[in-house]
ZAMARGU-4260 file (C-alpha; in steps of 0.2 Angstrom, whole numbers, plus 5000, padded with zeros to 4 digits):
<rodrens>
0) 5171/4989/5190 | 5170/4975/5203 | 5156/4970/5214 | 5156/4962/5231 | 5143/4948/5230
5) 5129/4952/5242 | 5110/4948/5242 | 5106/4965/5233 | 5122/4968/5223 | 5119/4971/5204
10) 5124/4954/5198 | 5117/4947/5181 | 5120/4932/5171 | 5123/4942/5155 | 5135/4954/5163
15) 5144/4943/5176 | 5141/4925/5171 | 5132/4911/5178 | 5144/4906/5192 | 5143/4924/5199
20) 5124/4924/5198 | 5123/4907/5206 | 5134/4912/5220 | 5123/4927/5223 | 5108/4915/5224
25) 5117/4905/5237 | 5120/4920/5247 | 5102/4925/5246 | 5098/4908/5253 | 5109/4912/5268
30) 5121/4898/5264 | 5138/4898/5271 | 5147/4905/5255 | 5164/4913/5258 | 5167/4931/5254
35) 5167/4934/5235 | 5170/4948/5223 | 5163/4947/5204 | 5172/4955/5189 | 5160/4958/5175
40) 5163/4954/5157 | 5169/4971/5152 | 5182/4972/5165 | 5189/4955/5161 | 5190/4961/5143
45) 5199/4977/5148 | 5211/4966/5157 | 5214/4955/5142 | 5218/4971/5132 | 5231/4976/5145
50) 5220/4989/5154 | 5222/4983/5172 | 5209/4990/5185 | 5214/4994/5203 | 5219/4976/5209
55) 5223/4983/5226 | 5205/4988/5228 | 5199/4970/5224 | 5212/4963/5237 | 5206/4976/5250
60) 5189/4968/5249 | 5197/4953/5259 | 5207/4952/5275 | 5225/4956/5272 | 5231/4939/5276
65) 5218/4929/5267 | 5222/4918/5253 | 5211/4919/5237 | 5204/4908/5223 | 5199/4914/5206
70) 5186/4905/5195 | 5179/4908/5178 | 5161/4914/5176 | 5155/4912/5158 | 5137/4916/5153
75) 5134/4897/5149 | 5144/4884/5159 | 5145/4873/5143 | 5156/4887/5135 | 5170/4882/5147
80) 5184/4894/5153 | 5201/4894/5161 | 5204/4883/5176 | 5202/4889/5194 | 5218/4896/5203
85) 5219/4893/5221 | 5230/4899/5236 | 5234/4916/5228 | 5243/4926/5242 | 5254/4911/5248
90) 5271/4917/5252 | 5285/4914/5264 | 5277/4924/5278 | 5260/4914/5276 | 5270/4898/5275
95) 5278/4901/5292 | 5260/4905/5299 | 5252/4890/5292 | 5267/4879/5298 | 5263/4885/5315
100) 5244/4883/5313 | 5242/4867/5303 | 5259/4859/5303 | 5274/4859/5291 | 5268/4845/5280
105) 5251/4852/5275 | 5258/4870/5274 | 5272/4864/5263 | 5260/4855/5252 | 5249/4871/5250
110) 5264/4882/5245 | 5272/4869/5234 | 5256/4866/5225 | 5254/4885/5222 | 5272/4888/5216
115) 5271/4874/5203 | 5253/4879/5197 | 5258/4898/5196 | 5274/4894/5187 | 5265/4882/5174
120) 5248/4890/5172 | 5251/4909/5175 | 5270/4912/5171 | 5268/4899/5157 | 5285/4890/5161
125) 5289/4873/5156 | 5282/4860/5168 | 5298/4850/5165 | 5307/4862/5177 | 5299/4852/5191
130) 5304/4835/5185 | 5317/4833/5199 | 5305/4838/5213 | 5299/4823/5223 | 5283/4824/5234
135) 5276/4840/5241 | 5285/4842/5258 | 5297/4855/5264 | 5311/4849/5253 | 5300/4849/5238
140) 5295/4867/5242 | 5313/4872/5243 | 5317/4863/5226 | 5301/4871/5218 | 5306/4889/5223
145) 5324/4886/5217 | 5318/4879/5201 | 5307/4895/5199 | 5321/4907/5203 | 5333/4898/5191
150) 5320/4898/5177 | 5315/4916/5179 | 5331/4924/5186 | 5320/4931/5200 | 5312/4925/5217
155) 5295/4919/5217 | 5283/4934/5219 | 5278/4937/5238 | 5265/4951/5236 | 5247/4946/5235
160) 5242/4960/5223 | 5256/4955/5211 | 5251/4937/5211 | 5232/4942/5209 | 5236/4954/5195
165) 5246/4940/5185 | 5232/4927/5188 | 5218/4939/5182 | 5228/4944/5167 | 5232/4926/5162
170) 5214/4920/5164 | 5208/4935/5154 | 5220/4932/5140 | 5217/4914/5139 | 5198/4917/5136
175) 5202/4929/5122 | 5214/4917/5114 | 5211/4910/5096 | 5209/4891/5102 | 5198/4895/5116
180) 5187/4906/5105 | 5185/4892/5092 | 5181/4879/5105 | 5167/4889/5113 | 5160/4894/5096
185) 5159/4875/5092 | 5148/4874/5107 | 5136/4887/5101 | 5144/4903/5109 | 5144/4919/5100
190) 5161/4925/5094 | 5161/4939/5107 | 5155/4929/5122 | 5161/4937/5138 | 5169/4930/5153
195) 5167/4935/5171 | 5179/4931/5185 | 5175/4928/5203 | 5188/4931/5217 | 5184/4921/5233
200) 5192/4920/5250 | 5200/4903/5252 | 5193/4891/5265 | 5205/4877/5270 | 5200/4859/5270
205) 5217/4856/5277 | 5223/4858/5295 | 5218/4853/5312 | 5201/4846/5317 | 5188/4840/5305
210) 5195/4846/5288 | 5192/4841/5270 | 5183/4845/5254 | 5171/4836/5242 | 5156/4837/5230
215) 5138/4831/5232 | 5123/4829/5222 | 5106/4822/5225 | 5103/4812/5209 | 5113/4799/5198
220) 5119/4808/5183 | 5116/4792/5172 | 5099/4787/5177 | 5092/4803/5185 | 5085/4793/5200
225) 5087/4801/5217 | 5103/4796/5225 | 5116/4805/5235 | 5132/4804/5225 | 5149/4812/5226
230) 5165/4810/5236 | 5174/4818/5251 | 5192/4818/5255 | 5200/4823/5272 | 5214/4835/5272
235) 5211/4841/5254 | 5206/4856/5243 | 5194/4860/5229 | 5189/4844/5218 | 5204/4834/5225
240) 5191/4820/5230 | 5187/4817/5212 | 5205/4812/5207 | 5207/4794/5202 | 5221/4791/5215
245) 5212/4800/5229 | 5209/4790/5245 | 5191/4798/5246 | 5177/4793/5256 | 5159/4789/5251
250) 5146/4802/5256 | 5133/4790/5263 | 5135/4774/5272 | 5143/4761/5261 | 5149/4743/5264
255) 5164/4746/5253 | 5172/4759/5264 | 5171/4774/5276 | 5159/4788/5273 | 5156/4806/5277
260) 5139/4801/5285 | 5148/4790/5298 | 5164/4801/5299 | 5154/4818/5302 | 5136/4815/5304
265) 5131/4833/5308 | 5141/4840/5293 | 5133/4827/5282 | 5115/4831/5288 | 5118/4850/5286
270) 5126/4847/5268 | 5111/4837/5262 | 5099/4850/5269 | 5108/4864/5260 | 5107/4853/5244
275) 5089/4850/5246 | 5086/4869/5248 | 5096/4873/5233 | 5086/4861/5223 | 5070/4868/5228
280) 5074/4887/5227 | 5085/4886/5211 | 5073/4874/5203 | 5087/4862/5197 | 5097/4848/5202
285) 5113/4855/5208 | 5131/4849/5212 | 5138/4857/5227 | 5157/4860/5230 | 5160/4861/5248
290) 5174/4862/5261 | 5174/4858/5280 | 5186/4868/5289 | 5189/4863/5308 | 5171/4856/5308
295) 5163/4871/5300 | 5154/4869/5283 | 5156/4881/5268 | 5148/4880/5251 | 5161/4886/5238
300) 5151/4883/5222 | 5135/4876/5214 | 5133/4870/5196 | 5120/4861/5187 | 5122/4842/5188
305) 5129/4834/5172 | 5116/4822/5165 | 5113/4809/5152 | 5098/4811/5140 | 5089/4798/5150
310) 5093/4807/5166 | 5088/4824/5159 | 5070/4817/5156 | 5068/4809/5173 | 5075/4825/5182
315) 5063/4836/5173 | 5048/4825/5176 | 5053/4823/5195 | 5054/4842/5197 | 5037/4845/5188
320) 5029/4831/5199 | 5035/4840/5214 | 5028/4857/5208 | 5046/4864/5208 | 5044/4868/5189
325) 5029/4868/5178 | 5025/4854/5166 | 5028/4866/5151 | 5045/4871/5158 | 5049/4852/5160
330) 5046/4849/5142 | 5057/4864/5137 | 5071/4856/5147 | 5071/4840/5138 | 5082/4841/5122
335) 5074/4833/5107 | 5084/4818/5100
</rodrens>
């Protein structure tokens, strides 16, 4: 059974995982969340056991030409999960479309990235097969497709449902693997902890106009003091802005370099308003993952801010002082040393 995430959909943390439930809360706040479908724990377990549901039905929840992203949704984010897979549905036809829409360079980069990610993380092929591929332009794409065909003796899959089926199966099996099970048990998870998956329509931070992606939070993770922190990277996807070699912008004005606040003041103001609303209504300091697509802002995800022990105390006290949580709850949120 799969569920389109709406304000009234039957989504719960103990059946669909924390990410799915958080996305529903964002939808209830009327935040700009892309269309998302949640797969519950029991469905993902069935997939891991080889009992595949009607994947076409899942795909039909989205426009036929939309690219998709799949993210894990465990009951507790500390228990981890397989990495997100983006650009599902990318194929030769979509490539031609995006070449015309955003240019050959960005379109080639999207397709190349997906082919290589799919080959290594989904088809479980040796990453060394791409050692001779340089860059991510048109020639790199052609080389990646040739390498995939040579290694598998078949062309790269062009059907979105075929790709989505393989992605869901790979992520479900990874969660049920022995090493993953041992890792999450070491973090306090029960042996039979479930995994949900969320399938979300892709919004591109790559293309014409104002485009990019980034993350934002309203506190410093080390000190717990109020401070807008994060990064924004033009012409990017997902959490690219956090990579060490990324030519990312600061969020607020900074003498060290350009900032989103200067580059796109309206988007920055809206983003900080969304973050403040999430803090108030979700009763927690949250980190937002966002995309700007041709000037339009979207919120892809929200997770609790990572924090040091000192920051955890300051955050709990601040939330209590502002009446967002009770003092009793603030005490419960501070881990004893």
